[in-house]
C-alpha positions as a printed Julia matrix, in Angstrom:
114×3 Matrix{Float64}:
 -0.79  21.37  -36.87
  0.86  20.03  -40.15
 -2.14  21.37  -42.15
 -1.59  24.87  -40.7
  2.13  24.67  -41.48
  1.46  23.52  -45.11
 -1.02  26.38  -45.71
  1.47  28.85  -44.24
  4.31  27.66  -46.37
  2.06  27.77  -49.41
  0.99  31.33  -48.79
  4.6   32.37  -48.16
  5.96  30.83  -51.34
  4.13  33.31  -53.59
  5.84  36.48  -52.44
  9.11  34.64  -51.97
  9.17  33.7   -55.61
  8.21  37.29  -56.59
 11.03  38.62  -54.37
 13.48  36.61  -56.56
 11.87  37.28  -59.94
 10.9   40.88  -59.82
 14.37  42.44  -59.08
 15.82  40.29  -61.8
 13.11  41.49  -64.22
 13.76  45.14  -63.2
 17.56  44.57  -63.76
 16.78  43.7   -67.45
 16.68  39.96  -67.32
 14.02  38.39  -69.64
 10.7   37.53  -68.2
 11.13  33.78  -68.63
 14.63  33.73  -67.31
 13.52  35.7   -64.22
 10.51  33.35  -63.81
 12.79  30.29  -64.01
 15.34  31.66  -61.53
 12.38  32.24  -59.15
 11.3   28.66  -59.73
 14.91  27.36  -59.19
 15.22  29.21  -55.87
 12.14  27.21  -54.67
 13.61  23.9   -55.68
 15.92  23.69  -52.79
 12.99  23.77  -50.28
 12.05  20.08  -50.55
 15.61  19.1   -49.98
 15.97  21.51  -47.09
 12.61  20.24  -45.8
 13.96  16.7   -45.48
 17.11  17.93  -43.73
 15.0   20.05  -41.54
 12.78  17.15  -40.53
 15.87  15.26  -39.47
 17.21  18.21  -37.53
 13.84  18.69  -35.75
 13.87  15.17  -34.43
 17.28  15.92  -32.84
 16.47  19.41  -31.5
 12.73  19.17  -30.61
 13.08  20.81  -27.25
 14.59  23.95  -28.82
 12.09  24.12  -31.67
  9.56  26.71  -30.1
 12.44  29.13  -29.27
 14.01  28.79  -32.7
 10.81  29.34  -34.47
  9.93  32.38  -32.45
 13.42  33.86  -33.1
 13.03  33.15  -36.96
  9.51  34.82  -36.91
 10.93  37.84  -35.02
 13.82  38.1   -37.53
 11.51  38.06  -40.46
  9.22  40.69  -38.96
 12.33  42.87  -38.1
 13.63  42.64  -41.69
 10.29  43.68  -43.16
  9.77  46.55  -40.76
 13.28  47.83  -40.75
 14.32  47.27  -44.33
 11.49  46.65  -46.75
  8.83  49.16  -45.56
 11.22  52.07  -45.4
 12.55  51.25  -48.78
  8.92  51.13  -50.13
  8.44  54.67  -48.66
 10.93  56.1   -51.03
  9.06  54.55  -54.02
  5.65  55.83  -52.82
  4.38  52.42  -51.79
  4.88  52.76  -48.06
  1.23  52.59  -47.14
  0.66  49.57  -49.36
  3.68  47.84  -47.83
  2.44  48.61  -44.3
 -1.04  47.45  -44.83
 -0.04  44.25  -46.66
  2.33  43.5   -43.74
 -0.49  43.98  -41.36
 -2.8   41.81  -43.5
 -0.31  39.07  -43.69
  0.11  39.03  -39.86
 -3.78  38.94  -39.47
 -4.05  36.02  -42.0
 -1.3   34.02  -40.26
 -2.79  34.64  -36.76
 -6.21  33.74  -38.11
 -4.71  30.39  -39.5
 -3.04  29.82  -36.2
 -6.07  30.3   -34.1
 -8.73  29.08  -36.48
 -7.17  25.82  -37.67
 -5.58  24.6   -34.4
């Protein structure tokens, strides 16, 4: 179970860093500065991970529902906001297919590694 979670978090961190760095770069921030802001945004994750581990021990019965809600919220944001925005830039099909690919990869990890 923990291995699956670690792999999923590792896969998710790449696009998360890009989501911070690329808009900064597009706004005219230098490449290195945008890169470091992306890195700094990930620095809070270990601290939040420790706090989250403590919170899990207190709220373990609610955990499946909370994780399902968080996953649904992320899928909603991608489908409602990011893909339509990509349609205007001409990358709608790419955004749709990579969303599907990401879902298939995560479901494969969930089924294959458990």
